[in-house]
C-alpha positions in Angstrom: 7.7 3.9 7.4 5.7 1.8 9.8 7.4 -1.1 11.5 6.0 -4.0 13.6 9.2 -3.8 15.7 9.0 -1.1 18.4 12.1 1.0 18.7 13.7 1.8 22.0 11.4 4.4 23.8 14.5 6.5 24.4 14.4 7.4 20.7 11.5 9.7 21.6 14.1 12.1 23.0 15.7 12.4 19.5 12.5 13.7 17.8 12.8 17.0 15.9 10.4 19.0 13.7 10.3 17.4 10.3 10.9 13.8 11.5 8.4 11.1 10.7 7.0 9.0 13.6 5.0 5.9 14.0 2.5 5.9 16.9 0.2 3.7 18.8 -3.5 4.1 18.0 -6.6 1.9 17.8 -8.5 4.4 15.7 -7.7 7.4 13.5 -9.8 10.2 12.3 -9.8 10.9 8.5 -11.5 13.5 6.3 -14.0 11.9 3.9 -15.6 13.9 1.1 -19.4 14.0 1.1 -21.7 15.5 -1.5 -24.1 17.6 0.6 -26.4 20.4 -0.5 -24.9 20.7 -3.9 -21.3 20.8 -2.9 -18.5 18.5 -1.8 -17.5 19.0 1.9 -14.9 17.2 4.1 -16.4 15.4 7.0 -14.4 13.8 9.9 -14.8 10.0 10.1 -13.4 7.6 12.7 -11.7 4.5 11.2 -11.0 1.4 13.3 -7.4 0.1 12.8 -6.7 -3.5 12.5 -4.2 -5.1 15.0 -0.6 -4.6 14.1 -1.2 -1.4 12.1 0.5 1.7 13.4 -0.1 5.0 11.7 2.7 7.4 10.7 2.8 11.2 10.5 5.2 14.1 10.2 6.1 16.1 13.3 5.3 19.8 12.8 5.8 21.5 16.2 6.4 21.0 19.9 3.3 20.8 22.1 4.2 20.9 25.8 5.9 17.6 26.6 4.5 16.1 23.4 4.4 16.9 19.7 1.8 18.0 17.2 1.6 15.9 14.0 0.7 16.8 10.5 -3.0 16.6 9.6 -6.1 18.3 10.8 -7.2 15.2 12.8 -3.8 13.8 13.9 -3.5 13.0 17.6 -0.9 14.6 19.9 2.1 12.4 20.1 3.4 11.5 23.6 6.1 9.3 25.0 3.5 6.7 25.8 2.1 6.5 22.3 5.5 6.7 20.5 6.4 3.6 18.5 9.2 4.3 16.0 11.1 7.2 14.5 12.6 8.1 11.1 14.9 11.1 11.1 14.4 13.9 8.6 17.1 14.0 5.9 20.4 15.4 7.2 19.2 15.5 10.9 20.0 13.6 14.0 22.1 10.5 14.5 20.8 8.7 11.5 21.3 11.5 9.0 20.0 10.5 5.6 19.9 6.8 6.5 16.5 5.2 6.6 17.5 2.2 8.7 19.8 1.6 11.7 22.7 -0.7 11.7 20.8 -3.1 14.0 17.7 -3.4 11.8 16.9 -6.5 9.7 16.1 -5.4 6.2 13.7 -7.6 4.3 11.9 -7.5 0.9 8.1 -7.9 0.4 6.7 -10.9 -1.4 4.4 -8.7 -3.5 5.8 -5.2 -4.1 9.5 -6.1 -3.7 10.0 -3.0 -1.5 12.7 -3.1 1.2 11.4 -2.6 4.8 12.4 -3.0 8.4 11.5 -6.6 9.4 12.7 -7.0 12.9 9.6 -8.9 13.9 10.2 -11.4 11.2 7.3 -10.1 9.1 6.7 -7.1 6.9 5.4 -3.9 8.4 2.3 -2.3 7.1 3.0 -0.4 3.9 1.4 0.7 0.6 1.6 -1.2 -2.6 3.2 0.7 -5.6 1.5 -1.1 -8.5 4.0 -1.6 -11.3 1.5 -1.1 -14.1 -0.4 1.9 -12.8 2.4 3.6 -10.9 0.0 4.3 -8.1 0.2 3.4 -4.4 -2.7 1.6 -2.8 -3.5 1.9 0.9 -2.2 -1.5 1.8 0.1 -4.0 0.1 -1.1 -7.7 0.2 2.3 -8.6 1.5 2.0 -6.3 4.6 2.2 -8.2 7.9 3.3 -11.4 6.1 6.6 -13.3 5.9 9.4 -11.7 3.9 10.2 -12.8 0.4 13.9 -12.5 1.2 16.4 -11.0 3.6 18.8 -8.3 2.6 20.7 -8.0 6.0 19.9 -9.4 9.4 22.7 -8.5 11.8 20.9 -9.8 14.9 19.4 -12.9 13.3 15.8 -11.9 14.0 14.3 -13.3 10.8 13.4 -17.0 11.1 11.4 -17.7 8.0 11.0 -16.4 4.4 8.5 -17.4 1.8 6.4 -16.7 -1.3 3.0 -18.1 -0.2 1.1 -14.8 -0.6 1.9 -14.5 -4.3 -0.3 -17.4 -5.7 -3.5 -15.8 -4.3 -2.6 -12.4 -5.6 -1.8 -13.8 -9.0 -5.1 -15.7 -9.0 -6.9 -12.5 -8.2 -5.3 -10.8 -11.2 -6.3 -13.7 -13.4 -9.9 -13.2 -12.4 -9.8 -9.5 -13.0 -8.2 -10.0 -16.4 -10.8 -12.6 -17.4 -13.6 -10.3 -16.3 -12.1 -7.4 -18.2 -11.6 -9.5 -21.4 -15.3 -10.7 -21.3 -16.5 -7.1 -20.8 -14.3 -5.9 -23.6 -15.8 -8.5 -26.0 -19.3 -7.2 -25.3 -18.1 -3.6 -25.6 -16.6 -4.3 -29.0 -19.7 -6.1 -30.1 -21.9 -3.2 -29.0 -24.2 -5.3 -26.9 -23.6 -3.7 -23.5 -24.4 -0.2 -22.0 -21.3 2.0 -21.6 -20.6 4.9 -19.2 -22.1 8.3 -19.9 -19.8 11.2 -20.9 -20.9 12.7 -17.6 -20.0 9.6 -15.5 -16.9 11.2 -13.9 -18.5 14.6 -13.1 -19.9 15.8 -9.7 -23.5 16.0 -10.9 -26.1 15.0 -8.3 -26.3 11.2 -8.1 -30.0 11.3 -9.3 -29.2 13.3 -12.4 -30.3 11.3 -15.5 -27.2 12.4 -17.4 -25.2 10.0 -15.3 -27.1 6.9 -16.6 -25.2 4.5 -18.8 -25.6 5.0 -22.5 -27.6 2.2 -24.1 -27.1 0.6 -27.6 -29.2 2.6 -30.1 -28.6 6.0 -28.4 -27.2 8.6 -30.7 -24.2 9.0 -28.3 -23.5 5.3 -28.1 -20.9 4.7 -30.8 -18.6 7.5 -29.5 -18.9 6.4 -25.9 -18.4 2.8 -26.9 -15.1 3.7 -28.6 -14.0 5.6 -25.5 -14.9 2.8 -23.2 -13.1 0.3 -25.5 -9.9 2.2 -25.4 -10.2 2.6 -21.6 -10.7 -1.2 -21.0 -7.9 -2.1 -23.4 -5.6 0.2 -21.4 -6.7 -1.4 -18.2 -6.0 -4.8 -19.6 -2.5 -3.8 -20.6 -1.8 -2.6 -17.1 -3.3 -5.7 -15.4 -1.2 -7.9 -17.7 2.0 -6.1 -16.9 1.3 -6.3 -13.2 0.5 -10.0 -13.3 3.7 -10.7 -15.2 5.7 -8.8 -12.6 4.1 -10.9 -9.8 4.6 -14.2 -11.8 8.2 -13.5 -12.4 8.6 -12.7 -8.7 7.1 -16.1 -7.9 9.1 -18.0 -10.4 12.4 -16.3 -9.5 12.1 -17.0 -5.8 14.6 -19.4 -4.2 15.4 -20.4 -0.7 17.5 -17.5 0.6 16.3 -15.1 -2.1 18.8 -12.2 -2.3 19.8 -12.9 1.3 23.4 -12.3 2.4 24.9 -15.8 1.9 26.4 -15.9 5.4 22.9 -15.9 6.8 21.4 -18.8 4.8 22.3 -21.4 7.4 20.5 -19.5 10.1 17.2 -19.3 8.2 14.4 -21.8 8.5 12.8 -22.0 5.1 9.1 -22.7 4.9 8.0 -26.2 3.6 6.2 -24.5 0.7 9.6 -23.4 -0.6 11.2 -26.9 -0.7 
């Protein structure tokens, strides 16, 4: 939901319980799991935020002249720390609409998601990986130029591009090559493979966590398990790389932009 374009501070007065807000912060406190005295416990940890990243949270109740946000360590939201607002479904002026009529809607170079791009760049957002179906903490396209413009009623977006994709694709090539080399050694039975206890919460010094070496009575069974796992990972990585390559190949000046806006866009030299 985060946006690099700050909304009118008067929108603070529209906040209701259930809304999602973006707020200004230089650090956030998160709960990290630590294995202590034979059990997993959650320990608060302060995380420094990089410039341009604004956290989001759900509003859960009024707190004086401010608001309490969801999460054990979420800060109290005030008018001074308010950045942007997305109304809960069916509430307020925006109803079920995610964007306002004034917002520029752009697509991300990497994940193809549609986001508010009033600053001319993508807001911070997670990356829903097409092969795994899981969302990572940060998409490589966050804070970069948009891949294309869907609508831009106030002509805020000056550039579009695809320059992030080659580096992301190259990273996938390296991961695929590494996985292929490892798979060859697993198939040949020349490399140690993870123990059947590898994913458990045993103490980190427990010898059962050690990799299974060739010649061990458990080796053949664990080798077959590891082979299937790596083959599955390779399939996912290949699907993801194909998705990104097609996105790079299909890009064109203007992308899926509304054609009436093409003349107002400055296309990067890389795209010529």
